[in-house]
C-alpha positions as CSV (number, residue, x, y, z in Angstrom):
1,M,4.4,-6.0,-12.9
2,I,1.3,-4.6,-14.5
3,R,0.2,-1.0,-14.0
4,L,-3.5,-0.6,-12.9
5,F,-4.6,3.0,-12.7
6,K,-1.0,4.2,-12.4
7,H,-0.2,1.8,-9.5
8,Y,2.0,-1.2,-10.0
9,V,0.6,-4.7,-9.2
10,P,2.8,-7.8,-9.3
11,H,1.7,-10.3,-12.0
12,A,1.7,-13.1,-9.4
13,V,-0.6,-11.1,-7.1
14,L,-3.0,-10.3,-9.9
15,L,-3.1,-13.9,-11.1
16,L,-3.7,-15.1,-7.5
17,G,-6.4,-12.5,-7.0
18,M,-8.2,-13.5,-10.2
19,V,-8.1,-17.2,-9.3
20,D,-9.3,-16.4,-5.8
21,F,-12.3,-14.5,-7.2
22,A,-13.3,-17.4,-9.4
23,L,-13.0,-19.8,-6.4
24,L,-15.1,-17.5,-4.3
25,L,-17.8,-17.6,-7.0
26,L,-17.5,-21.4,-7.0
27,A,-17.8,-21.4,-3.2
28,G,-20.9,-19.4,-3.3
29,E,-22.4,-21.7,-5.9
30,L,-21.5,-24.8,-3.8
31,G,-23.2,-23.3,-0.8
32,W,-26.3,-22.7,-2.9
33,L,-26.2,-26.3,-4.3
34,I,-25.8,-27.9,-0.9
35,R,-28.7,-25.9,0.7
36,A,-30.9,-26.5,-2.3
37,S,-30.3,-30.2,-2.2
38,Q,-31.1,-30.3,1.5
39,I,-34.5,-28.7,1.1
40,G,-35.3,-30.2,-2.3
41,M,-35.5,-26.9,-4.0
42,E,-35.2,-26.5,-7.8
43,L,-31.8,-25.1,-8.6
44,G,-32.6,-22.8,-11.4
45,H,-30.1,-21.3,-13.8
46,F,-26.8,-19.8,-12.6
47,T,-27.7,-16.4,-14.1
48,T,-30.7,-16.0,-11.7
49,R,-28.3,-15.7,-8.7
50,W,-25.3,-13.9,-10.3
51,F,-25.7,-10.8,-8.2
52,Q,-25.8,-12.7,-4.9
53,L,-22.7,-14.8,-5.8
54,G,-20.9,-11.7,-7.2
55,S,-21.5,-9.7,-4.0
56,F,-20.3,-12.6,-1.9
57,A,-17.1,-12.9,-3.9
58,L,-16.5,-9.2,-4.1
59,L,-16.9,-8.4,-0.4
60,I,-14.9,-11.4,0.7
61,Q,-12.1,-10.4,-1.6
62,L,-12.1,-6.8,-0.5
63,A,-11.8,-8.1,3.1
64,M,-8.8,-10.2,1.9
65,V,-7.1,-7.1,0.4
66,A,-7.9,-5.2,3.6
67,V,-6.2,-7.6,6.0
68,G,-3.1,-8.2,3.9
69,V,-3.8,-11.6,2.3
70,Y,-2.0,-10.4,-0.9
71,G,1.0,-9.0,1.0
72,P,4.6,-10.1,0.4
73,D,4.4,-12.9,3.0
74,A,1.1,-14.3,1.6
75,L,2.9,-16.9,-0.7
76,R,5.8,-17.6,1.6
77,S,4.1,-18.7,4.8
78,M,1.1,-21.0,5.0
79,R,0.6,-20.1,8.6
80,Y,0.5,-16.4,7.7
81,A,-1.9,-17.1,4.8
82,A,-4.2,-19.3,6.9
83,A,-4.5,-16.8,9.7
84,R,-5.2,-13.9,7.4
85,L,-7.6,-15.9,5.3
86,L,-9.7,-16.8,8.4
87,V,-9.8,-13.2,9.5
88,A,-10.6,-12.0,6.0
89,V,-13.5,-14.5,5.6
90,S,-14.9,-13.6,9.0
91,I,-14.8,-9.9,8.3
92,G,-16.3,-10.5,4.9
93,I,-19.2,-12.4,6.3
94,I,-19.9,-9.5,8.8
95,A,-19.8,-7.1,5.8
96,L,-22.1,-9.3,3.8
97,S,-24.6,-9.5,6.8
98,A,-24.7,-5.7,6.8
99,F,-25.0,-5.5,3.1
100,Y,-27.9,-8.1,3.0
101,F,-29.6,-6.1,5.8
102,L,-29.5,-3.0,3.7
103,V,-30.4,-4.8,0.4
104,P,-32.5,-7.7,1.5
105,A,-33.5,-8.7,-2.0
106,T,-29.9,-9.8,-2.7
107,T,-29.4,-12.0,0.4
108,L,-28.1,-15.5,0.6
109,W,-29.7,-17.7,3.3
110,R,-27.7,-18.0,6.5
111,S,-27.2,-21.7,5.9
112,N,-26.1,-20.8,2.3
113,L,-23.6,-18.4,3.7
114,F,-22.3,-20.9,6.2
115,Y,-21.6,-23.6,3.6
116,A,-20.2,-21.0,1.2
117,M,-17.8,-19.7,3.9
118,L,-16.5,-23.2,4.7
119,A,-16.1,-23.9,1.0
120,A,-14.3,-20.6,0.5
121,I,-11.8,-21.3,3.3
122,A,-11.0,-24.7,1.9
123,L,-10.7,-23.6,-1.7
124,L,-8.6,-20.4,-1.0
125,F,-6.2,-22.3,1.2
126,A,-5.9,-25.1,-1.3
127,N,-5.1,-22.4,-4.0
128,R,-2.2,-21.2,-1.9
129,L,-0.9,-24.7,-1.4
130,L,-1.0,-25.3,-5.1
131,L,0.1,-21.9,-6.5
132,G,2.2,-20.6,-3.6
133,S,5.5,-22.3,-4.5
134,L,4.7,-22.1,-8.2
135,L,4.2,-18.3,-8.3
136,G,7.2,-17.8,-6.2
137,A,9.5,-19.8,-8.4
138,A,12.1,-18.2,-10.6
139,A,10.3,-19.4,-13.7
140,F,7.5,-16.9,-13.0
141,R,9.8,-14.0,-12.4
142,R,10.8,-11.5,-15.0
143,R,14.4,-12.0,-16.2
144,V,16.4,-8.8,-15.7
145,L,19.9,-7.9,-16.9
146,V,21.5,-5.0,-15.1
147,L,23.8,-2.6,-16.9
148,G,26.2,-1.4,-14.2
149,A,28.3,-2.9,-11.5
150,G,28.4,-0.2,-8.8
151,E,26.4,0.6,-5.7
152,R,23.1,0.8,-7.6
153,A,23.7,-2.6,-9.2
154,E,24.4,-4.0,-5.7
155,R,21.1,-2.5,-4.4
156,L,19.3,-4.2,-7.3
157,R,21.0,-7.5,-6.5
158,L,19.9,-7.3,-2.8
159,L,16.3,-6.4,-3.9
160,G,16.2,-9.3,-6.3
161,E,17.2,-11.8,-3.6
162,R,14.1,-11.1,-1.5
163,P,11.6,-14.0,-1.6
164,E,8.8,-11.6,-2.6
165,A,10.7,-10.1,-5.6
166,G,8.9,-10.4,-8.9
167,F,12.1,-10.5,-10.9
168,A,15.3,-12.5,-11.1
169,I,18.6,-10.9,-12.1
170,V,20.3,-13.1,-14.7
171,G,23.5,-11.0,-15.1
172,F,25.4,-7.8,-14.6
173,V,27.4,-6.0,-17.2
174,G,30.1,-3.5,-16.0
175,M,29.8,-0.4,-18.2
176,S,32.9,1.4,-16.9
177,D,36.5,0.8,-16.0
178,S,36.0,1.5,-12.3
179,R,36.4,-1.2,-9.7
180,P,33.1,-3.2,-9.7
181,V,31.1,-3.6,-6.5
182,V,29.3,-6.6,-8.0
183,E,32.2,-8.9,-8.6
184,E,30.4,-11.3,-10.9
185,A,29.7,-8.5,-13.4
186,I,30.9,-9.1,-17.0
187,P,33.0,-6.2,-18.4
188,R,31.3,-4.6,-21.4
189,G,34.5,-4.9,-23.4
190,V,34.3,-8.7,-23.3
191,L,30.9,-8.7,-25.1
192,K,31.1,-8.0,-28.8
193,N,27.3,-7.7,-29.2
194,L,25.3,-6.7,-26.1
195,A,22.0,-7.2,-27.9
196,R,22.9,-10.8,-28.7
197,H,23.9,-11.4,-25.1
198,V,20.5,-10.1,-24.0
199,E,18.8,-12.4,-26.5
200,N,20.9,-15.5,-25.4
201,L,20.0,-14.9,-21.7
202,G,16.3,-14.7,-22.5
203,V,16.1,-11.3,-20.9
204,S,12.7,-9.6,-20.7
205,E,14.0,-6.3,-19.2
206,V,17.2,-4.3,-19.0
207,V,17.8,-1.9,-16.1
208,L,20.3,0.9,-16.5
209,A,22.1,1.3,-13.2
210,L,25.0,3.5,-14.0
211,E,26.6,5.6,-11.2
212,E,27.3,8.5,-13.6
213,R,25.2,8.9,-16.6
214,R,26.7,12.1,-18.0
215,N,28.3,11.3,-21.4
216,A,28.2,7.6,-20.4
217,L,24.9,6.4,-21.8
218,P,25.4,3.4,-24.1
219,L,22.9,4.8,-26.6
220,Q,23.7,2.4,-29.4
221,D,23.4,-0.6,-27.2
222,L,20.2,0.6,-25.6
223,L,18.7,1.3,-29.1
224,R,19.4,-2.2,-30.3
225,I,18.0,-3.8,-27.2
226,K,14.9,-1.6,-27.3
227,T,14.2,-2.3,-31.0
228,A,14.6,-6.0,-30.3
229,G,11.5,-5.9,-28.1
230,V,13.1,-5.9,-24.7
231,H,11.9,-3.3,-22.1
232,V,14.6,-0.8,-21.0
233,N,14.2,1.1,-17.7
234,D,16.4,3.5,-15.7
235,F,17.2,2.8,-12.1
236,S,14.8,5.3,-10.5
237,T,11.8,4.0,-12.5
238,F,12.6,0.4,-11.8
239,M,12.9,1.1,-8.0
240,E,9.7,3.0,-8.0
241,R,7.8,0.1,-9.6
242,E,9.4,-2.6,-7.5
243,T,9.3,-0.9,-4.1
244,G,6.2,1.4,-4.2
245,R,8.3,4.4,-3.3
246,V,10.4,7.1,-4.9
247,D,14.1,6.5,-4.2
248,L,15.6,9.7,-2.8
249,D,19.2,8.5,-3.1
250,T,19.1,8.6,-6.9
251,L,16.3,11.1,-7.5
252,N,17.0,14.1,-9.8
253,P,14.7,16.9,-10.9
254,S,14.7,15.8,-14.5
255,W,13.3,12.4,-13.7
256,L,10.4,14.0,-11.7
257,I,9.7,16.4,-14.6
258,F,9.8,13.9,-17.5
259,S,8.5,10.7,-15.8
260,D,4.8,9.9,-15.7
261,G,3.0,11.3,-12.7
262,F,1.7,14.5,-11.0
263,S,-1.0,14.6,-13.7
264,S,-2.9,17.9,-13.9
265,G,-6.0,16.1,-15.3
266,R,-7.4,15.3,-11.9
267,M,-10.5,17.4,-12.0
268,V,-13.0,14.4,-11.9
269,S,-11.0,12.3,-9.5
270,S,-10.4,15.3,-7.2
271,A,-14.2,16.0,-7.2
272,A,-15.0,12.4,-6.5
273,K,-12.4,12.4,-3.7
274,R,-13.9,15.5,-2.1
275,L,-17.5,14.1,-2.4
276,F,-16.3,10.9,-0.7
277,D,-14.6,12.9,2.1
278,V,-17.7,14.9,2.8
279,V,-20.2,12.0,2.8
280,V,-18.0,9.6,4.8
281,S,-16.7,12.2,7.3
282,L,-20.2,13.4,8.0
283,S,-21.5,9.9,8.4
284,L,-18.5,9.0,10.6
285,L,-19.0,11.9,12.9
286,L,-22.7,11.2,13.3
287,F,-22.1,7.5,14.1
288,T,-19.1,7.9,16.4
289,V,-20.2,10.9,18.5
290,P,-21.1,8.5,21.4
291,V,-17.7,6.8,21.1
292,I,-15.8,10.1,21.0
293,A,-17.8,11.4,24.0
294,L,-17.2,8.2,26.0
295,F,-13.4,8.2,25.5
296,A,-13.3,12.0,26.0
297,A,-14.7,11.4,29.5
298,L,-12.2,8.6,30.1
299,V,-9.3,10.8,29.0
300,K,-10.5,13.5,31.5
301,L,-10.8,10.9,34.3
302,D,-7.4,9.3,33.5
303,S,-5.3,12.4,33.6
304,R,-5.4,16.2,34.1
305,G,-5.9,18.4,31.2
306,P,-8.4,18.8,28.3
307,A,-10.0,15.8,26.6
308,F,-9.2,17.1,23.2
309,F,-5.8,18.0,21.8
310,R,-5.4,20.9,19.3
311,Q,-2.2,21.4,17.4
312,T,-1.1,23.4,14.4
313,R,-0.1,21.3,11.4
314,V,1.0,22.0,7.8
315,G,-1.6,21.3,5.1
316,L,-2.1,21.7,1.4
317,Y,0.5,24.0,-0.3
318,G,2.1,24.6,3.1
319,Q,-0.9,26.3,4.7
320,P,-1.2,25.8,8.5
321,F,-4.4,24.5,10.1
322,D,-5.5,23.2,13.5
323,L,-5.6,19.4,14.0
324,I,-8.0,18.1,16.6
325,K,-7.5,14.7,18.3
326,L,-8.4,13.0,21.5
327,R,-5.5,13.7,23.9
328,S,-3.4,10.6,24.4
329,M,-0.4,12.2,26.2
330,R,0.0,14.1,29.5
331,S,-0.9,17.7,29.2
332,D,2.7,18.6,30.2
333,A,4.3,16.3,27.4
334,E,6.2,19.3,26.0
335,A,6.6,21.4,29.1
336,D,10.0,22.7,27.9
337,G,8.3,24.1,24.8
338,K,10.3,22.0,22.4
339,A,8.6,19.9,19.7
340,Q,9.3,16.2,20.0
341,F,8.6,13.1,17.8
342,A,6.5,10.4,19.5
343,Q,8.7,7.4,20.4
344,A,8.0,3.7,20.8
345,D,6.6,3.1,24.3
346,D,6.6,6.8,24.8
347,P,6.5,7.5,28.6
348,R,4.4,10.6,28.0
349,V,1.4,8.5,26.8
350,T,-1.3,8.0,29.4
351,R,-3.0,4.7,30.2
352,I,-6.1,5.5,28.2
353,G,-3.9,7.1,25.6
354,R,-2.2,3.7,24.8
355,V,-5.6,2.2,24.2
356,I,-7.0,4.9,22.0
357,R,-3.7,5.0,20.0
358,K,-3.7,1.3,19.3
359,L,-7.4,1.3,18.3
360,R,-6.9,4.6,16.4
361,I,-9.8,6.1,18.3
362,D,-7.8,9.3,19.0
363,E,-7.9,9.9,15.2
364,L,-11.8,10.1,15.0
365,P,-12.1,13.9,15.7
366,Q,-10.0,14.5,12.6
367,A,-13.1,13.7,10.6
368,W,-14.0,17.3,11.4
369,S,-10.9,18.6,9.6
370,V,-11.8,16.3,6.6
371,L,-15.3,17.7,6.6
372,K,-14.0,21.3,6.5
373,G,-11.7,20.4,3.6
374,E,-8.4,21.0,5.5
375,M,-7.6,17.3,5.2
376,S,-8.7,14.2,3.3
377,F,-9.1,10.6,4.5
378,V,-6.1,9.6,2.4
379,G,-2.9,11.6,2.0
380,P,0.5,12.2,3.7
381,R,0.3,12.7,7.4
382,P,0.4,16.5,8.3
383,E,3.4,17.4,10.3
384,R,4.1,20.3,12.7
385,P,5.5,23.5,11.3
386,E,8.6,23.1,13.5
387,F,9.4,19.7,12.0
388,V,8.5,20.8,8.5
389,A,10.9,23.7,8.5
390,D,13.7,21.4,9.7
391,L,12.9,18.6,7.3
392,E,12.7,20.9,4.3
393,D,16.2,22.0,5.0
394,R,17.5,18.4,5.5
395,L,15.5,16.3,3.0
396,P,15.3,17.1,-0.7
397,Y,11.8,17.4,-2.2
398,Y,10.2,17.4,1.2
399,A,8.0,20.4,0.1
400,E,6.5,18.4,-2.8
401,R,4.5,16.2,-0.3
402,H,2.4,19.3,0.4
403,M,1.1,19.3,-3.2
404,V,-1.7,17.0,-2.1
405,K,-4.0,17.3,0.9
406,P,-2.8,15.7,4.1
407,G,-4.7,12.6,5.3
408,I,-5.7,10.6,8.3
409,T,-4.2,7.5,6.6
410,G,-1.8,7.2,3.7
411,W,0.6,5.2,1.6
412,A,3.4,5.8,4.0
413,Q,1.4,4.9,7.0
414,I,0.4,1.4,5.7
415,N,3.9,0.6,4.4
416,F,6.3,2.0,7.0
417,P,6.3,2.1,10.8
418,Y,5.8,5.3,12.7
419,G,8.7,7.7,12.0
420,A,10.6,9.1,15.0
421,N,13.9,10.4,13.5
422,L,15.4,11.9,10.3
423,E,16.0,8.5,8.7
424,D,12.4,7.4,9.3
425,S,11.1,10.7,7.9
426,R,13.3,10.1,4.8
427,H,11.8,6.7,4.2
428,K,8.2,8.0,4.8
429,L,8.9,10.9,2.4
430,E,9.7,8.3,-0.3
431,Y,6.3,6.7,0.1
432,D,4.6,10.1,0.3
433,L,6.2,11.2,-3.0
434,Y,5.0,8.0,-4.6
435,Y,1.5,8.7,-3.5
436,A,1.6,12.4,-4.7
437,K,3.0,11.3,-8.0
438,N,0.7,8.3,-8.7
439,Y,-2.5,9.4,-6.9
440,T,-5.8,7.8,-8.3
441,P,-9.0,6.9,-6.6
442,F,-7.9,3.2,-7.0
443,L,-4.8,3.9,-4.9
444,D,-7.0,5.7,-2.3
445,L,-9.3,2.6,-2.1
446,L,-6.3,0.3,-1.7
447,I,-5.0,2.5,1.2
448,L,-8.3,2.7,2.9
449,L,-8.8,-1.1,2.7
450,Q,-5.3,-1.8,4.0
451,T,-5.7,0.6,6.9
452,L,-7.7,-2.1,8.5
453,R,-4.6,-4.4,8.5
454,V,-2.7,-1.7,10.3
455,I,-5.4,-1.3,12.9
456,L,-5.9,-5.1,13.4
457,W,-2.2,-5.9,13.8
458,H,-1.1,-2.5,15.3
459,E,1.4,-2.0,12.5
460,G,3.0,1.4,12.9
461,A,0.9,2.3,16.0
462,R,2.5,4.4,18.7
C-alpha cells in the first residue's frame, strides 16, 4: 500500500484510479471529436479544452469514489462493477450539469456530454475486464513473511486469503518452542540464516507476529533483514494499514504513543475543517428547511409526540451537548427510562421513521449542531452518556475517541453496519480510533464522498 495524507491506499486501487482518470480524459476528447466531426467544426488544439475535459474526468471519478467503485468487490465481480459504474457516471453527469450551470464558460455541449458518457462507460468497463484479474493476481501482491506461528499469525493467514488482500503470505517462521497454531510454519532453529531465507523467497515485507515480545525480539535477525532493504513491521501497524482500523486485541499504550498519528500540527487543517463545517451547514440548513418542515409535519401526523427529538450526547473531550433530530421512533420508545440501542427492524420505529432513517433525512437538523461547533460533519458518532459510561468501563481506549469532534458521518459509519451491542461497539471503536489517529482533510473528503454509497445502498441504516 501507499500512504496518501496519512491514509493507506492499495497500490492496485491507485493504479486503477490513475488509468480510469486517463480513460475519462480520453472519453471526453472522443465526445468532442465526434460532435466536432458531425457539425464540421475545426477541432483546435487539445490544450484549448483542457479545463472542460479535466472537470469532466474529475467529477465522474469523484462520483465513482462516492458510490464504491473502488471498493473491495470492484475487481472481483463484473456485475458489481458494471452496476456501480452506471450509477457513478449518471451521478457524475448530474454533478457536471450543475457545475456547467454555475460556470457556463466551461461547459461541454449536451451532445458532447452524451457521447463522452457512452465512451466513458465502455472504456471503464473494458479497463476492469482487462485489469481486474491482473491486479488481483498474486504477482501484483506484496510478498510477506510472517515471523510467528501463534494466534496472530493465524489471523494474518486468514486476512491474506481474502480475495481483496493486497499481500500474499509466502511463509511462516515459528520463533518459539510453543505448539504452533499455523502448522506449516518452519521452526526458526531449522534456518541457519533467516536473512538469506527472506532473500530466497523474494520477500518484500516481514511482519513480526509474536505472541509475547518481552525479551523475545529477534533483534539480530530483524537488523539483518532491515539492512537488506526489506520492510519490517509489527503486527499492530500491519493490521492498521491492511484493515483501516486499530486492532484492539493487540493494542498497547506504547504503540499508540510511539507510532505515527495524533499529530498536534493540525492548526491549518482544523481551521479548514471548521470553515467547511460553517459554510456547508449554513448552506444545508438554508436549502433543506422546506424538506425538514415537510417531514416534521409528516412525523406529527404519523404518530403522537413532538416532530423533533432532543437527546443528550457526549462530544469533544467528553462534554455533553443536545443533539436534535427528526423523531423516527414512538414518543414512548423508552417508557421504562432505560437507554436502549437501536435494533435491526426496531419495532419502536414509526412508519415515517423508517423512511427518514433510510434516506438519512432525520439527520438533517444536526446541521444546527455543526453550525454551533458542537459537532463536525465528519467524526465518530456521538453516543449517549449512559452508553459512554458503560463502554469506557468495558472497552479499552474508548475515551480516546472523544479527542476529536463527533460527526454526522464518519469512518466507522461507512465501514461497519450500525452497532447494537458490545461487540459491534468494539469494532466501531477500532475504526473511530483509526480516524482520530490518522485524521486529515483528505480522509474527511473520502468519508463524505463514500457516505453517498451508504445512503444509496442503505448500508448500516437502521
